[in-house]
N, CA, C and O of each residue as an XYZ file, in Angstrom:
540
protein
N      -7.249     24.294     24.609
C      -6.568     23.048     24.946
C      -6.101     22.397     23.641
O      -6.894     22.219     22.716
N      -4.829     22.048     23.568
C      -4.274     21.467     22.360
C      -4.672     20.012     22.184
O      -5.079     19.343     23.134
N      -4.549     19.534     20.953
C      -4.894     18.147     20.641
C      -4.012     17.173     21.414
O      -4.493     16.165     21.931
N      -2.725     17.479     21.490
C      -1.797     16.579     22.179
C      -2.161     16.443     23.653
O      -2.128     15.343     24.206
N      -2.507     17.562     24.291
C      -2.874     17.505     25.708
C      -4.155     16.712     25.898
O      -4.263     15.931     26.843
N      -5.126     16.900     25.017
C      -6.397     16.160     25.120
C      -6.162     14.659     24.982
O      -6.714     13.869     25.748
N      -5.352     14.273     24.017
C      -5.034     12.855     23.840
C      -4.345     12.310     25.085
O      -4.684     11.228     25.564
N      -3.373     13.063     25.612
C      -2.663     12.652     26.823
C      -3.636     12.493     27.995
O      -3.574     11.500     28.720
N      -4.526     13.458     28.183
C      -5.488     13.421     29.289
C      -6.422     12.215     29.190
O      -6.690     11.552     30.192
N      -6.906     11.936     28.006
C      -7.807     10.798     27.797
C      -7.088      9.491     28.118
O      -7.640      8.622     28.793
N      -5.865      9.355     27.637
C      -5.109      8.131     27.889
C      -4.842      7.950     29.376
O      -4.959      6.836     29.888
N      -4.489      9.013     30.076
C      -4.213      8.935     31.515
C      -5.465      8.529     32.286
O      -5.396      7.667     33.162
N      -6.607      9.140     31.972
C      -7.855      8.826     32.686
C      -8.260      7.373     32.445
O      -8.578      6.651     33.389
N      -8.249      6.948     31.188
C      -8.648      5.582     30.870
C      -7.688      4.567     31.486
O      -8.124      3.543     32.012
N      -6.399      4.839     31.424
C      -5.403      3.934     32.000
C      -5.550      3.851     33.520
O      -5.413      2.774     34.100
N      -5.826      4.975     34.156
C      -6.022      4.992     35.615
C      -7.249      4.168     36.001
O      -7.202      3.397     36.960
N      -8.337      4.326     35.264
C      -9.544      3.543     35.558
C      -9.281      2.049     35.395
O      -9.693      1.251     36.236
N      -8.603      1.671     34.328
C      -8.321      0.250     34.121
C      -7.372     -0.297     35.179
O      -7.560     -1.417     35.656
N      -6.358      0.475     35.552
C      -5.439      0.037     36.614
C      -6.173     -0.112     37.940
O      -5.932     -1.071     38.674
N      -7.071      0.827     38.259
C      -7.829      0.729     39.496
C      -8.714     -0.520     39.483
O      -8.819     -1.221     40.489
N      -9.339     -0.792     38.357
C     -10.190     -1.981     38.255
C      -9.394     -3.260     38.457
O      -9.847     -4.175     39.145
N      -8.215     -3.328     37.862
C      -7.365     -4.509     38.031
C      -6.904     -4.652     39.475
O      -6.891     -5.754     40.022
N      -6.526     -3.535     40.090
C      -6.090     -3.553     41.493
C      -7.253     -3.961     42.394
O      -7.075     -4.746     43.326
N      -8.437     -3.432     42.117
C      -9.595     -3.680     42.975
C     -10.048     -5.130     42.931
O     -10.593     -5.624     43.918
N      -9.840     -5.828     41.821
C     -10.259     -7.226     41.726
C      -9.546     -8.063     42.781
O     -10.148     -8.972     43.352
N      -8.300     -7.779     43.044
C      -7.537     -8.540     44.048
C      -7.785     -8.097     45.473
O      -7.256     -8.726     46.390
N      -8.550     -7.065     45.711
C      -8.785     -6.510     47.043
C     -10.217     -6.783     47.508
O     -10.962     -5.852     47.816
N     -10.597     -8.054     47.556
C     -11.982     -8.418     47.872
C     -12.447     -7.918     49.223
O     -13.644     -7.690     49.401
N     -11.558     -7.738     50.175
C     -11.985     -7.308     51.505
C     -12.359     -5.834     51.529
O     -13.206     -5.420     52.320
N     -11.730     -5.034     50.663
C     -11.991     -3.588     50.683
C     -12.959     -3.146     49.584
O     -13.749     -2.223     49.782
N     -12.895     -3.803     48.430
C     -13.749     -3.434     47.299
C     -14.430     -4.707     46.802
O     -13.778     -5.728     46.581
N     -15.730     -4.635     46.634
C     -16.441     -5.827     46.179
C     -16.108     -6.127     44.721
O     -15.803     -5.213     43.955
N     -16.164     -7.401     44.330
C     -15.884     -7.761     42.928
C     -16.809     -7.051     41.943
O     -16.396     -6.718     40.832
N     -18.050     -6.822     42.343
C     -18.999     -6.151     41.443
C     -18.524     -4.731     41.131
O     -18.603     -4.283     39.987
N     -18.031     -4.026     42.148
C     -17.538     -2.657     41.935
C     -16.311     -2.668     41.034
O     -16.203     -1.860     40.112
N     -15.378     -3.594     41.306
C     -14.155     -3.628     40.509
C     -14.440     -3.996     39.054
O     -13.836     -3.432     38.142
N     -15.350     -4.932     38.835
C     -15.726     -5.293     37.468
C     -16.449     -4.122     36.801
O     -16.246     -3.863     35.615
N     -17.284     -3.421     37.550
C     -17.989     -2.251     37.011
C     -16.994     -1.168     36.594
O     -17.182     -0.518     35.566
N     -15.942     -0.973     37.383
C     -14.921      0.016     37.038
C     -14.183     -0.412     35.769
O     -13.904      0.418     34.904
N     -13.865     -1.706     35.656
C     -13.212     -2.202     34.439
C     -14.101     -1.999     33.209
O     -13.631     -1.566     32.157
N     -15.374     -2.313     33.354
C     -16.312     -2.144     32.239
C     -16.446     -0.666     31.885
O     -16.451     -0.300     30.709
N     -16.557      0.187     32.919
C     -16.676      1.626     32.664
C     -15.436      2.158     31.960
O     -15.549      2.945     31.020
N     -14.260      1.742     32.401
C     -13.012      2.171     31.763
C     -12.942      1.716     30.316
O     -12.534      2.473     29.435
N     -13.345      0.465     30.076
C     -13.341     -0.063     28.708
C     -14.335      0.682     27.829
O     -14.036      1.000     26.677
N     -15.522      0.962     28.373
C     -16.529      1.708     27.604
C     -16.041      3.124     27.313
O     -16.244      3.642     26.215
N     -15.405      3.739     28.289
C     -14.872      5.080     28.097
C     -13.846      5.088     26.969
O     -13.854      5.983     26.124
N     -12.972      4.101     26.957
C     -11.975      4.006     25.896
C     -12.655      3.789     24.546
O     -12.265      4.398     23.550
N     -13.671      2.924     24.509
C     -14.373      2.655     23.245
C     -15.080      3.905     22.725
O     -15.067      4.175     21.525
N     -15.688      4.655     23.619
C     -16.438      5.845     23.211
C     -15.512      6.928     22.671
O     -15.811      7.557     21.656
N     -14.396      7.143     23.344
C     -13.513      8.231     22.932
C     -12.464      7.820     21.913
O     -11.800      8.680     21.335
N     -12.301      6.523     21.681
C     -11.236      6.082     20.775
C     -11.430      6.618     19.354
O     -10.456      6.947     18.677
N     -12.655      6.704     18.911
C     -12.897      7.229     17.559
C     -12.490      8.691     17.469
O     -11.861      9.114     16.499
N     -12.857      9.459     18.492
C     -12.505     10.877     18.500
C     -10.994     11.061     18.583
O     -10.426     11.894     17.878
N     -10.348     10.282     19.444
C      -8.898     10.363     19.587
C      -8.225      9.928     18.294
O      -7.229     10.526     17.887
N      -8.752      8.896     17.642
C      -8.190      8.439     16.373
C      -8.251      9.543     15.325
O      -7.309      9.725     14.554
N      -9.360     10.279     15.296
C      -9.480     11.378     14.346
C      -8.479     12.479     14.664
O      -7.916     13.083     13.751
N      -8.247     12.751     15.958
C      -7.265     13.754     16.339
C      -5.862     13.344     15.909
O      -5.052     14.181     15.513
N      -5.587     12.045     15.993
C      -4.272     11.546     15.617
C      -4.123     11.413     14.105
O      -3.018     11.172     13.618
N      -5.199     11.565     13.363
C      -5.126     11.447     11.916
C      -5.382     10.037     11.414
O      -5.171      9.762     10.233
N      -5.829      9.141     12.276
C      -6.134      7.774     11.864
C      -7.527      7.783     11.248
O      -8.478      8.261     11.867
N      -7.649      7.268     10.058
C      -8.922      7.313      9.341
C      -9.655      5.981      9.431
O      -9.042      4.915      9.483
N     -10.974      6.069      9.447
C     -11.814      4.875      9.445
C     -12.146      4.513      7.992
O     -12.350      5.396      7.158
N     -12.198      3.224      7.702
C     -12.515      2.738      6.365
C     -13.808      1.933      6.417
O     -14.146      1.346      7.444
N     -14.527      1.915      5.294
C     -15.753      1.119      5.233
C     -15.865      0.461      3.875
O     -15.332      0.947      2.878
N     -16.569     -0.656      3.861
C     -16.807     -1.407      2.628
C     -18.242     -1.150      2.176
O     -19.153     -1.050      2.998
N     -18.434     -1.043      0.852
C     -19.776     -0.860      0.302
C     -19.776     -1.299     -1.160
O     -18.717     -1.446     -1.771
N     -20.962     -1.508     -1.711
C     -21.080     -1.917     -3.112
C     -21.077     -0.685     -4.003
O     -21.832      0.260     -3.777
N     -20.215     -0.706     -5.026
C     -20.165      0.382     -5.986
C     -19.760     -0.184     -7.336
O     -18.835     -0.991     -7.423
N     -20.442      0.231     -8.378
C     -20.230     -0.310     -9.727
C     -20.329     -1.836     -9.724
O     -19.617     -2.506    -10.472
N     -21.214     -2.388     -8.881
C     -21.463     -3.821     -8.867
C     -20.434     -4.665     -8.135
O     -20.437     -5.888     -8.278
N     -19.575     -4.065     -7.375
C     -18.540     -4.821     -6.677
C     -18.306     -4.223     -5.299
O     -18.516     -3.029     -5.088
N     -17.866     -5.067     -4.352
C     -17.541     -4.586     -3.022
C     -16.270     -3.751     -3.097
O     -15.247     -4.213     -3.603
N     -16.333     -2.521     -2.594
C     -15.199     -1.595     -2.618
C     -14.945     -1.062     -1.212
O     -15.809     -1.131     -0.338
N     -13.758     -0.537     -1.017
C     -13.385      0.087      0.254
C     -13.120      1.569      0.025
O     -12.630      1.962     -1.034
N     -13.442      2.381      1.007
C     -13.151      3.807      0.943
C     -12.948      4.347      2.342
O     -13.336      3.724      3.330
N     -12.333      5.516      2.410
C     -12.248      6.197      3.698
C     -13.616      6.755      4.018
O     -14.270      7.344      3.158
N     -14.051      6.572      5.251
C     -15.393      6.981      5.664
C     -15.611      8.488      5.466
O     -16.703      8.910      5.085
N     -14.589      9.289      5.721
C     -14.741     10.738      5.608
C     -14.743     11.239      4.160
O     -15.025     12.413      3.918
N     -14.432     10.364      3.194
C     -14.376     10.785      1.794
C     -15.497     10.205      0.933
O     -15.651     10.601     -0.222
N     -16.276      9.276      1.474
C     -17.303      8.595      0.682
C     -18.304      9.598      0.098
O     -18.898     10.407      0.810
N     -18.462      9.512     -1.211
C     -19.444     10.339     -1.903
C     -19.043     11.791     -2.093
O     -19.876     12.604     -2.494
N     -17.810     12.138     -1.821
C     -17.410     13.544     -1.912
C     -16.537     13.857     -3.124
O     -16.021     14.969     -3.237
N     -16.363     12.891     -4.038
C     -15.478     13.150     -5.174
C     -15.986     14.283     -6.062
O     -15.182     15.002     -6.656
N     -17.301     14.456     -6.162
C     -17.858     15.539     -6.975
C     -17.534     16.909     -6.389
O     -17.455     17.898     -7.117
N     -17.348     16.965     -5.089
C     -17.042     18.238     -4.439
C     -15.671     18.769     -4.824
O     -15.416     19.968     -4.707
N     -14.784     17.891     -5.282
C     -13.409     18.280     -5.557
C     -13.036     18.215     -7.037
O     -11.930     18.612     -7.403
N     -13.914     17.733     -7.877
C     -13.617     17.595     -9.302
C     -13.693     18.936    -10.020
O     -14.521     19.783     -9.686
N     -12.821     19.121    -11.011
C     -12.924     20.304    -11.863
C     -13.889     20.053    -13.021
O     -14.415     21.001    -13.602
N     -14.122     18.801    -13.355
C     -14.936     18.438    -14.528
C     -16.330     19.065    -14.561
O     -16.701     19.604    -15.604
N     -17.119     19.032    -13.496
C     -18.478     19.578    -13.589
C     -18.521     21.078    -13.911
O     -19.554     21.588    -14.344
N     -17.417     21.776    -13.702
C     -17.371     23.209    -13.997
C     -16.717     23.499    -15.345
O     -16.437     24.652    -15.671
N     -16.477     22.449    -16.125
C     -15.820     22.593    -17.431
C     -16.864     22.559    -18.545
O     -17.834     21.803    -18.480
N     -16.655     23.375    -19.549
C     -17.610     23.463    -20.653
C     -17.745     22.136    -21.420
O     -18.823     21.830    -21.929
N     -16.669     21.353    -21.506
C     -16.708     20.076    -22.232
C     -17.401     18.959    -21.454
O     -17.681     17.900    -22.015
N     -17.676     19.178    -20.191
C     -18.275     18.132    -19.365
C     -19.798     18.199    -19.375
O     -20.454     17.288    -18.871
N     -20.356     19.229    -19.923
C     -21.806     19.403    -19.888
C     -22.516     18.224    -20.544
O     -22.282     17.899    -21.709
N     -23.379     17.601    -19.771
C     -24.180     16.481    -20.274
C     -25.641     16.913    -20.198
O     -26.167     17.165    -19.114
N     -26.284     16.994    -21.347
C     -27.671     17.442    -21.380
C     -28.537     16.415    -22.087
O     -28.160     15.894    -23.137
N     -29.674     16.128    -21.524
C     -30.658     15.213    -22.121
C     -30.062     13.861    -22.506
O     -30.390     13.315    -23.560
N     -29.201     13.327    -21.668
C     -28.651     11.997    -21.899
C     -27.556     11.937    -22.947
O     -27.112     10.843    -23.294
N     -27.107     13.069    -23.461
C     -26.013     13.072    -24.433
C     -24.741     12.562    -23.773
O     -24.569     12.660    -22.558
N     -23.859     12.020    -24.594
C     -22.575     11.538    -24.087
C     -21.705     12.729    -23.683
O     -21.833     13.823    -24.232
N     -20.844     12.501    -22.741
C     -19.908     13.509    -22.299
C     -18.987     13.873    -23.466
O     -18.438     12.988    -24.121
N     -18.818     15.169    -23.729
C     -17.992     15.608    -24.844
C     -16.495     15.561    -24.532
O     -15.679     15.668    -25.448
N     -16.125     15.407    -23.291
C     -14.709     15.451    -22.910
C     -14.089     14.054    -22.986
O     -14.495     13.167    -22.236
N     -13.121     13.842    -23.872
C     -12.514     12.517    -23.993
C     -11.703     12.126    -22.748
O     -11.580     10.941    -22.438
N     -11.161     13.103    -22.048
C     -10.370     12.794    -20.846
C     -11.270     12.264    -19.738
O     -10.993     11.214    -19.160
N     -12.346     12.987    -19.441
C     -13.229     12.523    -18.362
C     -13.946     11.239    -18.750
O     -14.242     10.416    -17.883
N     -14.235     11.048    -20.042
C     -14.848      9.793    -20.495
C     -13.889      8.629    -20.266
O     -14.312      7.547    -19.858
N     -12.603      8.845    -20.526
C     -11.610      7.797    -20.305
C     -11.431      7.498    -18.816
O     -11.277      6.342    -18.422
N     -11.454      8.543    -17.999
C     -11.360      8.343    -16.545
C     -12.566      7.542    -16.061
O     -12.429      6.643    -15.231
N     -13.751      7.873    -16.584
C     -14.967      7.154    -16.184
C     -14.905      5.684    -16.618
O     -15.310      4.802    -15.861
N     -14.409      5.418    -17.813
C     -14.250      4.031    -18.267
C     -13.287      3.263    -17.363
O     -13.528      2.102    -17.033
N     -12.200      3.917    -16.967
C     -11.237      3.297    -16.052
C     -11.911      2.969    -14.712
O     -11.694      1.897    -14.146
N     -12.720      3.892    -14.221
C     -13.448      3.663    -12.966
C     -14.380      2.454    -13.079
O     -14.429      1.618    -12.176
N     -15.112      2.366    -14.180
C     -16.029      1.243    -14.369
C     -15.277     -0.076    -14.509
O     -15.694     -1.096    -13.960
N     -14.175     -0.053    -15.242
C     -13.407     -1.281    -15.494
C     -12.780     -1.824    -14.207
O     -12.742     -3.038    -14.004
N     -12.299     -0.953    -13.356
C     -11.578     -1.390    -12.154
C     -12.349     -1.129    -10.856
O     -11.798     -1.301     -9.768
N     -13.610     -0.717    -10.960
C     -14.460     -0.473     -9.785
C     -13.837      0.573     -8.869
O     -13.668      0.350     -7.670
N     -13.499      1.717     -9.456
C     -12.855      2.812     -8.733
C     -13.761      4.032     -8.682
O     -14.766      4.110     -9.389
N     -13.390      4.973     -7.841
C     -13.951      6.315     -7.872
C     -12.750      7.249     -7.898
O     -11.952      7.292     -6.962
N     -12.641      7.987     -8.982
C     -11.526      8.920     -9.127
C     -12.069     10.333     -9.280
O     -13.147     10.544     -9.836
N     -11.321     11.276     -8.788
C     -11.697     12.672     -8.894
C     -10.604     13.410     -9.660
O      -9.428     13.311     -9.310
N     -10.978     14.138    -10.688
C     -10.018     14.896    -11.480
C      -9.815     16.250    -10.806
O     -10.736     17.063    -10.729
N      -8.608     16.477    -10.325
C      -8.282     17.715     -9.615
C      -7.638     18.742    -10.529
O      -7.763     19.945    -10.299
N      -6.955     18.281    -11.557
C      -6.265     19.175    -12.486
C      -6.490     18.662    -13.902
O      -6.564     17.455    -14.130
N      -6.598     19.592    -14.854
C      -6.780     19.187    -16.245
C      -6.207     20.271    -17.163
O      -6.498     21.454    -16.988
N      -5.400     19.867    -18.130
C      -4.814     20.851    -19.038
C      -5.829     21.439    -20.025
O      -5.570     22.481    -20.627
N      -6.978     20.780    -20.196
C      -7.972     21.245    -21.173
C      -9.188     21.901    -20.525
O     -10.208     22.099    -21.185
N      -9.091     22.236    -19.252
C     -10.222     22.827    -18.524
C     -10.596     24.193    -19.079
O      -9.737     25.057    -19.254
N     -11.893     24.385    -19.357
C     -12.435     25.685    -19.752
C     -13.661     25.931    -18.877
O     -14.645     25.198    -18.971
N     -13.611     26.933    -18.045
C     -14.679     27.202    -17.079
C     -15.976     27.580    -17.797
O     -15.973     28.340    -18.765
N     -17.073     27.032    -17.300
C     -18.415     27.351    -17.806
C     -18.745     28.779    -17.393
O     -18.531     29.160    -16.242
N     -19.252     29.551    -18.306
C     -19.681     30.930    -17.972
C     -21.138     30.882    -17.593
O     -21.989     30.527    -18.409
N     -21.424     31.230    -16.379
C     -22.823     31.212    -15.890
C     -23.283     32.576    -15.545
O     -24.425     32.753    -15.121
């Protein structure tokens, strides 16, 4: 089942439930108000539960606020804490930090200073001075 069809199906089901709930509220003789309100609540809950999944299918990202480098920062929820996974620096011979020594790479040191100054998290994806560590 494709993503587009799933999104379409979810929207149709939720919209039908909400329309039925609205219709049922005005039909007191055939449907009790408790049932119609329950259908509206169920439809709303269904939309709330699946909206996050549908948003991810559509490519809409969730953001969150947290404290980093002493200041409130915002990030995409799916990327928080993953900058090390994508950096080339930890695999570079000049980045080796042992026993509290300063980083030998002037580029990554400058990037780190920029991060501290502006409360950022940056990941270095490309570097002209990269030399792979031989392990």
